[in-house]
Each structure stands twice: as structure tokens, then as C-alpha cells.
KOLSE-533033 format. One record per residue (C-alpha): x, y, z; residue in one letter. Coordinates in pm, 1 decimal. Example, Ala and Ser with C-alpha at 12.3 -4.5 7.8 and 13.67 -1.06 7.14 Angstrom:
BEGIN
<node <1230.0,-450.0,780.0>,"A">
<node <1367.0,-106.0,714.0>,"S">
//
This chain:
BEGIN
<node <20529.0,643.0,3431.7>,"M">
<node <20877.6,541.5,3324.6>,"A">
<node <21012.1,195.9,3416.6>,"P">
<node <21264.2,152.1,3699.5>,"S">
<node <21545.6,74.5,3457.4>,"N">
<node <21569.6,235.3,3116.9>,"T">
<node <21804.4,349.2,2843.0>,"T">
<node <21814.3,687.8,2679.2>,"K">
<node <21639.4,554.4,2365.9>,"A">
<node <21368.3,378.5,2571.0>,"A">
<node <21312.5,692.0,2777.7>,"L">
<node <21258.9,901.6,2465.3>,"I">
<node <21017.9,639.9,2329.5>,"D">
<node <20822.4,648.3,2656.3>,"M">
<node <20814.9,1028.7,2651.2>,"L">
<node <20689.8,1022.2,2290.5>,"T">
<node <20404.9,790.7,2390.2>,"E">
<node <20313.2,992.9,2702.6>,"S">
<node <20089.6,1249.9,2535.9>,"T">
<node <19866.8,1470.9,2748.8>,"R">
<node <19570.2,1655.6,2595.1>,"V">
<node <19407.0,1958.3,2757.7>,"V">
<node <19065.4,2060.1,2618.4>,"L">
<node <18965.2,2426.3,2644.6>,"R">
<node <18636.4,2469.1,2451.3>,"P">
<node <18607.4,2845.6,2512.4>,"K">
<node <18974.7,2930.4,2464.8>,"E">
<node <19216.1,2970.3,2175.2>,"T">
<node <19367.0,2728.4,2098.0>,"P">
<node <19097.5,2487.8,2209.3>,"Q">
<node <19329.9,2185.5,2233.8>,"V">
<node <19672.3,2179.6,2400.6>,"I">
<node <19906.8,1884.4,2351.2>,"N">
<node <20225.8,1810.8,2538.9>,"F">
<node <20428.4,1510.6,2650.3>,"N">
<node <20476.8,1447.3,3021.0>,"S">
<node <20658.2,1161.4,3194.0>,"L">
<node <20720.3,1075.9,3558.9>,"K">
<node <21045.3,900.4,3648.7>,"I">
<node <21024.1,758.3,4000.9>,"L">
<node <21311.5,542.6,4121.6>,"S">
<node <21363.3,385.5,4463.8>,"N">
<node <21730.6,345.2,4375.9>,"E">
<node <21916.6,574.8,4137.9>,"L">
<node <22165.4,295.9,4065.3>,"G">
<node <21887.0,91.5,3903.9>,"V">
<node <21770.7,380.2,3686.2>,"L">
<node <22124.4,488.1,3594.7>,"L">
<node <22374.4,203.5,3646.8>,"P">
<node <22653.0,421.8,3505.0>,"A">
<node <22703.4,789.7,3431.3>,"Y">
<node <22650.9,826.1,3058.1>,"E">
<node <22732.1,1169.7,2925.2>,"G">
<node <22489.2,1145.9,2633.0>,"E">
<node <22201.2,1034.5,2856.7>,"F">
<node <22264.8,1312.8,3109.8>,"M">
<node <22294.3,1573.7,2834.0>,"S">
<node <21958.0,1460.0,2692.1>,"T">
<node <21795.0,1498.4,3034.1>,"L">
<node <21947.9,1846.2,3060.3>,"T">
<node <21813.5,1939.0,2715.8>,"D">
<node <21459.5,1820.7,2792.1>,"I">
<node <21455.5,1983.8,3137.7>,"Y">
<node <21374.9,2332.3,3010.1>,"D">
<node <21077.4,2213.6,2802.4>,"G">
<node <21216.0,2321.2,2466.7>,"T">
<node <21133.8,2114.9,2153.4>,"P">
<node <21328.8,1790.8,2126.5>,"Y">
<node <21406.0,1610.6,1801.3>,"E">
<node <21623.7,1317.2,1700.0>,"E">
<node <21677.6,1112.4,1389.0>,"R">
<node <21815.4,759.7,1406.0>,"R">
<node <22021.9,580.1,1145.8>,"R">
<node <21786.5,283.6,1122.1>,"H">
<node <21577.6,323.9,807.1>,"S">
<node <21268.0,162.6,961.6>,"K">
<node <21255.5,405.1,1254.3>,"T">
<node <21064.7,728.5,1202.6>,"A">
<node <21218.5,1055.8,1324.2>,"P">
<node <21113.2,1167.0,1671.4>,"I">
<node <20993.0,1520.8,1734.7>,"K">
<node <20840.2,1638.9,2063.6>,"I">
<node <20729.2,2001.5,2065.5>,"D">
<node <20659.0,2031.5,2438.8>,"S">
<node <20846.4,1769.1,2643.6>,"P">
<node <20838.2,1762.4,3023.5>,"Q">
<node <20947.5,1512.6,3286.9>,"F">
<node <20964.6,1484.7,3664.7>,"N">
<node <21248.3,1287.5,3822.3>,"L">
<node <21240.6,1169.1,4183.2>,"L">
<node <21512.7,921.6,4281.0>,"A">
<node <21668.5,800.0,4604.6>,"A">
<node <22034.8,722.4,4660.4>,"T">
<node <22317.5,755.4,4911.8>,"T">
<node <22618.6,989.8,4923.1>,"P">
<node <22847.0,686.2,4887.2>,"A">
<node <22675.9,586.2,4562.0>,"H">
<node <22695.7,942.6,4431.9>,"L">
<node <23067.6,942.8,4507.8>,"N">
<node <23116.4,628.3,4297.3>,"D">
<node <22861.1,722.5,4030.2>,"F">
<node <22957.5,1081.0,3947.6>,"L">
<node <23274.3,1156.6,3751.3>,"P">
<node <23504.3,1446.5,3848.3>,"P">
<node <23348.2,1775.4,3745.8>,"G">
<node <22990.2,1641.9,3736.6>,"A">
<node <22870.7,1922.6,3962.9>,"F">
<node <23009.8,2174.4,3715.0>,"D">
<node <22790.2,2032.9,3438.9>,"Q">
<node <22432.7,2124.9,3355.2>,"G">
<node <22210.8,1849.3,3489.6>,"F">
<node <22302.6,1851.1,3859.9>,"L">
<node <22266.8,2230.0,3875.9>,"S">
<node <21901.7,2171.7,3783.6>,"R">
<node <21842.9,1920.7,4064.2>,"C">
<node <21735.6,1959.9,4424.3>,"F">
<node <21959.5,1739.4,4638.8>,"L">
<node <21746.2,1665.5,4945.4>,"V">
<node <21960.6,1517.3,5221.7>,"Y">
<node <21905.2,1390.7,5574.1>,"S">
<node <22133.5,1170.2,5777.2>,"G">
<node <21873.9,1123.3,6049.4>,"E">
<node <21796.1,762.0,6134.1>,"I">
<node <21431.7,710.2,6231.5>,"I">
<node <21355.6,388.7,6417.9>,"L">
<node <20997.2,267.1,6421.4>,"R">
<node <20839.0,-17.4,6621.5>,"P">
<node <20864.3,-332.2,6411.5>,"L">
<node <20521.2,-473.5,6488.1>,"F">
<node <20317.6,-159.6,6541.9>,"E">
<node <20017.7,-139.2,6313.4>,"Q">
<node <20007.9,194.0,6136.4>,"Q">
<node <19664.6,348.1,6124.4>,"L">
<node <19568.3,506.0,5792.1>,"V">
<node <19314.0,786.0,5788.2>,"N">
<node <19113.2,679.2,5484.2>,"K">
<node <18924.1,1006.3,5463.6>,"E">
<node <19242.9,1213.9,5457.0>,"E">
<node <19388.4,977.8,5196.7>,"W">
<node <19082.7,1017.5,4972.5>,"R">
<node <19095.2,1395.8,5012.8>,"N">
<node <19461.5,1398.4,4920.3>,"L">
<node <19392.2,1202.5,4600.2>,"I">
<node <19107.5,1438.5,4511.3>,"L">
<node <19332.1,1739.7,4567.6>,"D">
<node <19605.8,1595.7,4345.7>,"L">
<node <19355.4,1523.1,4069.4>,"K">
<node <19223.8,1877.7,4096.8>,"H">
<node <19577.7,2021.8,4081.2>,"I">
<node <19648.5,1807.3,3774.9>,"A">
<node <19362.0,1979.4,3591.4>,"R">
<node <19497.4,2329.7,3653.2>,"L">
<node <19614.5,2501.1,3337.2>,"Y">
<node <19731.9,2849.2,3252.4>,"G">
<node <19996.3,3107.3,3324.5>,"Q">
<node <20084.6,3177.5,3685.9>,"M">
<node <20073.8,3545.8,3774.9>,"K">
<node <20231.2,3732.2,4065.8>,"F">
<node <20076.4,3975.3,4307.4>,"S">
<node <20254.8,4311.6,4322.8>,"A">
<node <20378.5,4238.7,4676.5>,"E">
<node <20518.6,3895.3,4586.4>,"A">
<node <20680.5,4025.6,4266.4>,"A">
<node <20847.5,4306.8,4460.8>,"S">
<node <20979.5,4068.8,4727.8>,"A">
<node <21116.5,3819.4,4473.1>,"I">
<node <21282.3,4098.9,4273.4>,"T">
<node <21442.8,4244.7,4586.2>,"A">
<node <21578.4,3901.2,4682.9>,"W">
<node <21705.4,3830.1,4330.5>,"H">
<node <21873.9,4168.3,4281.5>,"M">
<node <22003.7,4182.2,4639.7>,"G">
<node <22231.8,3880.2,4606.3>,"G">
<node <21985.3,3594.5,4670.1>,"R">
<node <22096.2,3558.8,5031.3>,"N">
<node <22155.6,3334.9,5215.8>,"P">
<node <22373.9,3198.4,4935.7>,"L">
<node <22520.2,2844.3,4959.8>,"P">
<node <22899.8,2879.3,4977.7>,"R">
<node <23014.8,2527.8,4897.5>,"H">
<node <23229.4,2536.1,4578.4>,"P">
<node <23044.7,2240.8,4423.7>,"K">
<node <22720.1,2436.7,4442.2>,"L">
<node <22849.4,2726.5,4230.6>,"H">
<node <22654.6,2628.8,3918.4>,"N">
<node <22351.1,2535.6,4125.3>,"Y">
<node <22347.3,2888.4,4267.0>,"C">
<node <22310.2,3036.2,3918.5>,"T">
<node <21966.9,2868.9,3891.1>,"R">
<node <21836.3,2942.4,4241.9>,"R">
<node <21592.3,3209.5,4127.7>,"T">
<node <21433.0,2967.8,3881.2>,"L">
<node <21418.1,2701.8,4153.9>,"H">
<node <21246.3,2949.4,4386.7>,"L">
<node <20989.5,3043.1,4120.4>,"L">
<node <20901.2,2677.5,4063.9>,"K">
<node <20858.7,2626.2,4437.4>,"L">
<node <20630.5,2932.1,4439.9>,"C">
<node <20416.0,2760.7,4175.0>,"V">
<node <20397.0,2446.9,4390.0>,"V">
<node <20305.9,2648.8,4701.4>,"A">
<node <20032.9,2836.9,4515.5>,"S">
<node <19881.9,2526.8,4353.3>,"A">
<node <19879.5,2344.8,4687.5>,"S">
<node <19656.4,2610.9,4843.0>,"I">
<node <19429.6,2749.0,4569.3>,"S">
<node <19346.1,2723.0,4198.9>,"D">
<node <19356.2,3098.5,4130.3>,"L">
<node <19693.6,3070.1,3950.7>,"L">
<node <19825.5,3369.1,4144.9>,"V">
<node <20144.3,3364.5,4351.5>,"I">
<node <20086.8,3568.4,4665.4>,"E">
<node <20331.3,3678.9,4935.3>,"M">
<node <20245.7,3378.9,5153.2>,"E">
<node <20340.6,3143.9,4869.5>,"H">
<node <20675.1,3320.8,4825.7>,"Y">
<node <20750.8,3293.3,5199.0>,"L">
<node <20658.9,2922.9,5200.9>,"T">
<node <20878.3,2856.7,4897.6>,"A">
<node <21168.3,3047.7,5054.4>,"M">
<node <21139.2,2839.8,5374.5>,"D">
<node <21150.8,2520.0,5165.8>,"W">
<node <21455.6,2641.3,4971.7>,"L">
<node <21656.5,2748.1,5276.4>,"I">
<node <21575.6,2429.0,5468.8>,"E">
<node <21688.3,2220.0,5172.8>,"L">
<node <22007.7,2418.4,5107.9>,"E">
<node <22112.8,2414.9,5473.2>,"T">
<node <22168.9,2038.8,5454.4>,"A">
<node <22310.2,2020.2,5099.7>,"M">
<node <22678.8,2074.8,5197.0>,"P">
<node <22653.1,1772.5,5428.9>,"D">
<node <22617.0,1556.5,5117.4>,"I">
<node <22970.4,1639.5,5008.5>,"F">
<node <23108.0,1574.6,5355.3>,"K">
<node <22947.4,1230.6,5350.7>,"S">
<node <23075.7,1166.7,4997.8>,"M">
<node <23436.5,1248.2,5080.3>,"S">
<node <23468.3,1142.6,5443.3>,"S">
<node <23539.0,778.2,5364.1>,"G">
<node <23303.2,664.6,5637.2>,"G">
<node <23288.8,709.1,6013.7>,"D">
<node <23592.9,489.6,6076.6>,"A">
<node <23821.1,721.9,5880.4>,"K">
<node <23677.7,1032.3,6047.8>,"A">
<node <23729.9,874.8,6391.9>,"I">
<node <24086.8,784.3,6303.1>,"E">
<node <24160.7,1139.0,6186.6>,"E">
<node <23994.6,1290.3,6493.3>,"C">
<node <24199.2,1073.4,6728.9>,"W">
<node <24520.2,1171.0,6548.1>,"Y">
<node <24423.1,1539.7,6567.6>,"F">
<node <24365.5,1513.1,6944.4>,"C">
<node <24680.3,1307.9,6998.4>,"F">
<node <24896.0,1567.3,6819.1>,"Q">
<node <24754.8,1853.6,7026.3>,"L">
<node <24786.6,1660.7,7349.6>,"Y">
<node <25142.5,1551.0,7270.4>,"A">
<node <25253.9,1910.0,7211.5>,"R">
<node <25092.0,2075.0,7514.5>,"K">
<node <25009.2,1786.7,7750.7>,"S">
<node <24671.5,1945.9,7824.9>,"V">
<node <24325.5,1807.4,7742.8>,"P">
<node <24177.0,1918.3,7410.2>,"V">
<node <23876.9,2154.7,7442.8>,"P">
<node <23548.2,2020.0,7310.8>,"E">
<node <23511.7,2319.6,7078.2>,"A">
<node <23824.8,2216.3,6886.4>,"K">
<node <23684.9,1867.4,6830.5>,"L">
<node <23357.1,2010.4,6704.5>,"Y">
<node <23538.8,2243.4,6466.0>,"Q">
<node <23754.3,1959.1,6336.7>,"F">
<node <23469.2,1712.8,6281.8>,"L">
<node <23228.4,1966.5,6129.9>,"Q">
<node <23465.5,1999.6,5835.7>,"E">
<node <23462.0,1624.8,5773.8>,"R">
<node <23121.2,1482.3,5864.1>,"V">
<node <22760.7,1607.5,5854.8>,"P">
<node <22674.6,1837.5,6143.8>,"A">
<node <22420.2,1593.2,6287.2>,"H">
<node <22693.0,1325.4,6320.1>,"S">
<node <22946.7,1525.6,6522.0>,"V">
<node <22801.4,1469.5,6869.9>,"E">
<node <22727.8,1103.9,6795.9>,"R">
<node <23083.8,1044.7,6675.7>,"M">
<node <23239.2,1198.9,6987.5>,"I">
<node <23010.3,984.7,7202.1>,"D">
<node <23117.8,671.1,7011.8>,"V">
<node <23486.0,756.0,7063.3>,"M">
<node <23431.9,802.6,7436.7>,"C">
<node <23238.2,477.2,7470.9>,"R">
<node <23510.6,293.9,7278.9>,"A">
<node <23779.0,433.4,7510.8>,"G">
<node <23953.4,624.7,7232.4>,"I">
<node <23885.6,952.7,7412.9>,"L">
<node <23832.8,1028.1,7780.6>,"K">
<node <23610.4,1319.8,7875.2>,"K">
<node <23730.1,1546.7,8157.3>,"V">
<node <23610.4,1880.5,8293.9>,"D">
<node <23873.5,2154.7,8305.8>,"V">
<node <23822.1,2458.6,8526.1>,"N">
<node <23727.7,2774.6,8332.3>,"K">
<node <23731.0,2582.1,8002.0>,"I">
<node <23461.6,2320.6,8033.3>,"G">
<node <23443.0,1975.5,7871.6>,"P">
<node <23775.8,1856.1,7729.3>,"C">
<node <23911.7,1526.6,7598.1>,"Y">
<node <24225.5,1324.0,7651.3>,"V">
<node <24320.0,1081.0,7370.4>,"P">
<node <24416.5,725.0,7455.9>,"K">
<node <24762.8,633.4,7333.2>,"E">
<node <24752.4,357.2,7074.2>,"K">
<node <24884.7,16.4,7176.6>,"H">
<node <25222.7,-53.8,7024.2>,"K">
<node <25278.7,-417.3,6924.9>,"P">
<node <25582.5,-599.1,7065.2>,"D">
//
């Protein structure tokens, strides 16, 4: 396990020390060695206070599991060589932090194209003083399952049906394809992402090391669900917050109303806001504007719900 805050040099030292040995008495070779490290961070800003090109390039290099080697200038430090490096990175952050953290063009570089960006703007409120019941038996079973999965070793194979379905999807354009321009380089690695999810789906159900059709369908559901919300990240990064979006929406409505003197159809507001804020925030934002008196909702015959903008107060 890597520490919460680390440097590139410290991370490589930790990876060097994190040796895993797999014993296979009846196989050739009988002993397998590799280096595996888990990087778990509650806050990405603690793990990576600043975007360092060298650090990110090193993570990109190690990602594919190819041999890693470095030699340092200090005469007392031995060269580092890792034949089979591997790491898992799971970190939490906010779109606002990503906007400040990432330099222009970061999504065109290698590391972020290798990452799943899992996003949800849903706010879940829980009772403050409710005691959460933990099913101890299910918890023990989960730990046993994870330990069993950790002992799995070998090459994953594909059933003929699953291989045919994956090939058809890959050669047929990998639809539905994310269209956001910042996801262009991510899209080039979608097939590899899908295959890794297939491995996870298979290992979560059985230890046969065979990817069946059901595993492919599960992995595809995971991928599509994840990618559906990914464009909302960029809306949240660039929107400048709800206040700016509300200001722009009011101005949009005011311009339309000033030209035609007719209420603005609800559909136009939805279309305008969907380009600027995550989809789940559109209805909430319109409701906030109505409650604040910025917009007034009216029903127009044969059109439906419409909105009239309140004219801004002009100071004396």
C-alpha cells in the first residue's frame, strides 16, 4: 500500500519493495515474481499536489506492465530494475480540482486516456444519527472471496461466443462511442478497457479463468454506464459554478423575451443548460431560479410550460 502523499522517487522505492511471489510446484516456472502496489487516495490533491510531467509519464510507463529501470546520479544508490511492475490507482477528487490541477492538453496525453473517470453529481443525504447495521457474515464472505480472487493466477481465455461478440464490437466501430473531444485519446483504448472489465467480471463469478458471454455483457454494461456520465465532468469543470450558469441562463431567456415578448419554452431552457451543466443539475437549476424569482413559470396553450425572466433591478 502506497502512502497518501508521495513523490515519484518514493513511489518507485515502494514499488521495488512490494514484491509478490506466486508458487506453482507443478508448473514451469515454479516461482513467479512481480511487483504490485496499491495507491488509494481519499483526495487526489494530497497524492499529487501539482501536475508533474515526469511523475505522470512514469505512471504512464508503468501502467502497461513493461520492465521499468532507472539509474540515479547518487553513487551510493543502486540502480533500480523492475521486470514486472504493476499498480492500481483509486483516487477521489472534484471537477473543480481537476480544472485547477490539469494543464491545457492533459487529456491529449497518455495517462488520462488510461484512466476511468467515474463521475456522479448526485447528493445522497443520510440520517445523521441512524446506526448502520453491518452484516458480519456477508462481510466475512466478501473478505474470503477477495482473498480467493487474489490467489488466481494464469492466462484468461475466451469462449468462442464471447470472442466473437467482442470482435464484432471492436471491428464495428465500438459503439456507442463517446463523442466529447477531450475523450478522443480515451476512445483509442476502449477495447483494452473492456477486456480488463471482462477479466474483473469473470474473476468475480468463478475461478475458471474463462471469459464467457455473460461476463462480456456485464463488462459492457459497466463501460456504457461509466461513459454516459463522463462528459458531465467537463461541463462541471468549465461551467464556473452554478451561479455563472444561472446568470447565463437568465441572460439567454431575457434576450429571447426581449425580442419576441413571449414566454420562453421549457425545452429551450433545457437545451441551453444541458450544454453547460451536468444533465442531473438542469431541473434543479430551473427550480432554483423560479424559487429565487429570477424566472416565472407560466403555462402557454399548445406549447406547455414556459418561463418569463424577471427584469434586473437598475440602480438609481
